[in-house]
C-alpha positions as CSV (number, residue, x, y, z in Angstrom):
1,X,86.8,141.0,102.4
2,X,88.0,138.7,100.0
3,X,89.6,135.4,100.7
4,X,91.7,134.1,97.9
5,X,92.2,130.8,99.7
6,X,88.4,130.1,99.7
7,X,87.4,126.7,98.5
8,X,86.1,127.0,94.7
9,X,83.8,124.2,94.4
10,X,81.5,123.1,97.3
11,X,78.7,120.4,97.8
12,X,75.9,121.4,100.5
13,X,73.1,120.0,101.6
14,X,69.9,121.5,100.6
15,X,68.1,121.0,103.5
16,X,66.1,118.0,102.5
17,X,67.7,114.7,103.7
18,X,69.8,112.9,101.0
19,X,69.4,115.8,98.6
20,X,72.6,118.1,97.9
21,X,73.6,120.7,95.6
22,X,77.0,121.8,93.9
23,X,77.9,125.5,93.8
24,X,81.0,127.5,92.6
25,X,82.4,129.8,95.4
26,X,84.1,133.1,94.6
27,X,87.1,134.8,96.6
28,X,84.3,136.9,98.4
29,X,82.6,133.2,99.4
30,X,79.5,134.0,97.1
31,X,78.4,130.8,96.0
32,X,76.6,130.0,92.8
33,X,74.6,127.0,92.2
34,X,76.1,124.6,89.2
35,X,73.0,122.5,87.8
36,X,70.1,121.4,89.8
37,X,69.8,119.5,93.2
38,X,70.6,115.8,93.2
39,X,70.4,112.7,95.4
40,X,73.0,111.3,97.5
41,X,71.8,108.0,99.2
42,X,74.2,107.1,101.1
43,X,73.9,103.8,103.4
44,X,73.1,103.8,106.9
45,X,75.2,100.6,107.6
46,X,78.3,100.7,105.6
47,X,81.3,102.6,103.9
48,X,80.4,104.6,101.0
49,X,83.0,105.9,98.3
50,X,82.8,109.4,96.4
51,X,84.7,110.3,93.4
52,X,84.9,113.4,91.5
53,X,86.0,114.6,88.0
54,X,86.7,118.1,87.7
55,X,87.8,119.9,84.4
56,X,88.2,123.5,86.2
57,X,87.9,126.0,83.4
58,X,85.3,128.0,81.9
59,X,84.4,125.3,79.7
60,X,84.7,122.6,82.0
61,X,82.9,119.8,84.1
62,X,82.1,118.9,87.2
63,X,81.0,115.2,87.9
64,X,79.9,113.1,91.2
65,X,79.7,109.6,91.4
66,X,78.6,107.6,94.4
67,X,79.8,104.2,94.8
68,X,80.8,104.4,91.1
69,X,77.5,105.6,90.1
70,X,77.3,108.9,88.4
71,X,74.8,111.3,90.6
72,X,75.7,114.4,89.3
73,X,77.2,116.4,86.3
74,X,77.7,119.9,85.0
75,X,79.3,121.1,82.1
76,X,80.0,124.9,81.7
77,X,81.7,127.5,83.5
78,X,83.0,126.3,87.0
79,X,85.5,128.9,87.8
80,X,85.2,132.2,89.6
81,X,87.1,135.2,89.5
82,X,88.9,134.9,86.4
83,X,91.3,132.0,87.5
84,X,91.8,128.4,86.6
85,X,93.4,127.4,89.7
86,X,91.4,125.1,92.1
87,X,92.0,125.8,95.8
88,X,89.9,123.5,97.3
89,X,86.6,121.5,97.3
90,X,84.3,121.7,100.7
91,X,82.1,118.8,101.5
92,X,79.3,119.9,104.0
93,X,76.5,118.3,105.6
94,X,75.3,116.9,102.5
95,X,71.5,117.5,103.2
96,X,71.5,114.6,105.9
97,X,70.9,114.9,109.3
98,X,73.5,112.0,110.3
99,X,77.0,112.8,111.0
100,X,79.9,111.9,108.5
101,X,83.4,111.0,108.5
102,X,85.6,111.8,105.7
103,X,88.8,109.9,105.5
104,X,91.2,108.1,102.9
105,X,91.1,111.3,100.3
106,X,93.4,111.0,97.0
107,X,93.8,113.4,94.2
108,X,95.0,112.3,91.1
109,X,94.9,112.8,87.3
110,X,93.6,109.1,86.7
111,X,90.3,107.5,86.9
112,X,89.6,106.8,90.6
113,X,86.1,104.9,90.3
114,X,87.5,101.4,90.4
115,X,90.4,102.3,93.1
116,X,90.5,101.8,96.8
117,X,92.6,103.9,99.0
118,X,94.2,102.1,102.2
119,X,96.2,104.3,105.3
120,X,98.9,101.8,106.2
121,X,100.0,103.6,109.7
122,X,102.8,102.3,111.1
123,X,102.6,99.1,113.6
124,X,106.0,98.4,115.2
125,X,109.9,99.4,114.6
126,X,111.2,98.1,111.4
127,X,114.8,97.0,110.2
128,X,116.7,99.9,111.2
129,X,115.3,102.4,113.9
130,X,118.0,104.9,115.3
131,X,116.4,108.2,115.6
132,X,117.4,109.4,118.9
133,X,114.7,112.3,119.7
134,X,111.5,112.2,121.1
135,X,111.4,108.5,122.5
136,X,110.9,107.1,118.8
137,X,108.0,104.7,118.7
138,X,105.2,103.7,116.5
139,X,102.7,105.3,118.8
140,X,104.2,108.4,118.0
141,X,103.6,108.9,114.0
142,X,100.4,106.6,113.9
143,X,98.0,108.6,115.9
144,X,94.4,109.0,115.2
145,X,94.5,112.6,116.9
146,X,97.3,114.3,115.8
147,X,99.9,115.7,118.6
148,X,103.0,117.4,117.7
149,X,104.3,117.3,121.3
150,X,105.1,113.3,120.5
151,X,107.5,112.8,117.8
152,X,110.4,110.9,116.5
153,X,113.4,113.0,115.7
154,X,117.2,112.8,114.7
155,X,120.0,115.0,115.9
156,X,122.7,113.6,113.0
157,X,122.4,112.9,109.5
158,X,122.1,109.1,108.2
159,X,120.1,107.8,111.1
160,X,116.8,106.0,109.8
161,X,113.7,105.5,111.3
162,X,111.7,102.2,109.8
163,X,108.4,100.7,110.8
164,X,106.4,97.8,110.0
165,X,103.3,98.2,108.0
166,X,99.7,96.6,108.6
167,X,98.4,93.6,106.2
168,X,96.4,95.0,103.1
169,X,92.9,94.8,103.3
170,X,91.1,91.3,102.1
171,X,90.3,91.1,98.5
172,X,92.1,90.9,95.1
173,X,93.9,93.8,94.5
174,X,96.7,95.3,91.9
175,X,98.5,97.9,94.1
176,X,99.0,101.0,91.9
177,X,101.1,102.9,93.9
178,X,102.7,103.1,97.5
179,X,102.9,106.5,98.9
180,X,104.9,107.8,102.3
181,X,103.4,110.8,104.0
182,X,105.3,112.8,107.1
183,X,105.0,115.7,109.0
184,X,108.0,117.2,109.6
185,X,110.2,120.1,111.1
186,X,113.4,120.8,111.5
187,X,115.4,122.4,114.6
188,X,117.6,125.1,115.1
189,X,120.5,122.7,114.6
190,X,121.2,119.2,113.2
191,X,119.9,117.7,110.0
192,X,118.0,120.3,107.7
193,X,116.8,117.5,105.2
194,X,114.9,114.4,105.2
195,X,114.4,111.6,102.8
196,X,111.3,109.3,102.6
197,X,111.5,105.9,101.6
198,X,110.5,102.2,101.4
199,X,111.9,98.8,102.0
200,X,111.6,96.1,99.4
201,X,113.2,93.0,98.8
202,X,115.9,93.6,101.8
203,X,116.7,97.2,100.5
204,X,115.8,100.6,101.1
205,X,115.1,103.1,98.3
206,X,114.8,106.8,99.4
207,X,113.1,109.8,97.5
208,X,115.2,112.9,96.7
209,X,115.9,115.3,99.8
210,X,113.0,117.1,101.3
211,X,114.3,120.5,102.7
212,X,112.4,121.2,105.6
213,X,111.5,124.3,107.5
214,X,111.0,125.3,111.1
215,X,107.0,125.0,110.6
216,X,105.5,121.8,110.7
217,X,105.1,121.0,106.9
218,X,103.5,117.9,105.1
219,X,105.6,116.0,102.5
220,X,104.8,113.1,100.4
221,X,106.7,110.6,98.2
222,X,105.2,108.0,95.9
223,X,106.3,104.9,94.0
224,X,104.6,103.8,91.1
225,X,106.5,101.1,90.8
226,X,108.4,98.6,93.3
227,X,112.1,100.1,93.3
228,X,113.2,96.7,93.9
229,X,112.0,95.2,90.5
230,X,111.1,98.4,88.6
231,X,107.7,96.3,88.1
232,X,104.0,96.9,89.3
233,X,104.1,96.3,93.3
234,X,103.4,92.6,93.8
235,X,103.1,93.1,97.5
236,X,103.3,95.8,100.2
237,X,106.8,97.1,101.0
238,X,108.1,95.4,104.2
239,X,109.0,98.8,105.7
240,X,108.5,102.6,105.4
241,X,110.2,105.0,106.9
242,X,112.6,108.4,107.0
243,X,116.5,109.2,106.6
244,X,117.6,112.4,108.2
245,X,120.1,114.3,105.7
246,X,122.5,117.2,106.6
């Protein structure tokens, strides 16, 4: 059976520890290897960083970097089924006997090799915190294991749910962007939209209205500059949050 949501590019282990191979995958799930096998010498004691450059077209490119070093590249037709729409990238066992956990993934049209991504899970109640459904608390929205049974909800438009953030990782960084991500759903009554926001310089700044559905859906908004100064972020916002809208 054809599967039009199948991941179009994949990296699988070849059966030898530390060796992997890249594939393009058709809607029917048929995998065609791109280029030769390559080595992925992951560390056993620290976190590794993978970067992918994908130019998804018939005369395209698929390049893999491990900790900033190129370990694989292929130039040619990386597409299948006559489409140039990339629906996903699958990372499998990668040829290792050890278990792996993937986290803090970003997709951008910038070169990410010198970038780091930090998840800033809410810590405690922030400046304004008047959502009134589901016993609103940071523990409901910063879970390691997601549970839709614990939620922060609003029954009236104009309510705000803000949280403080953890400290940025040690080191010297330029903050390229701040993003707020939320999993949201509307009820049968009450607010039907939500704004995502940051608090900086003592003021709140909100995204455009996010129109909600009756199913849980992920929403995001990104601030490339500090909205309080219109300049590059010099520090993290003091709060992130949500505002309910009619």
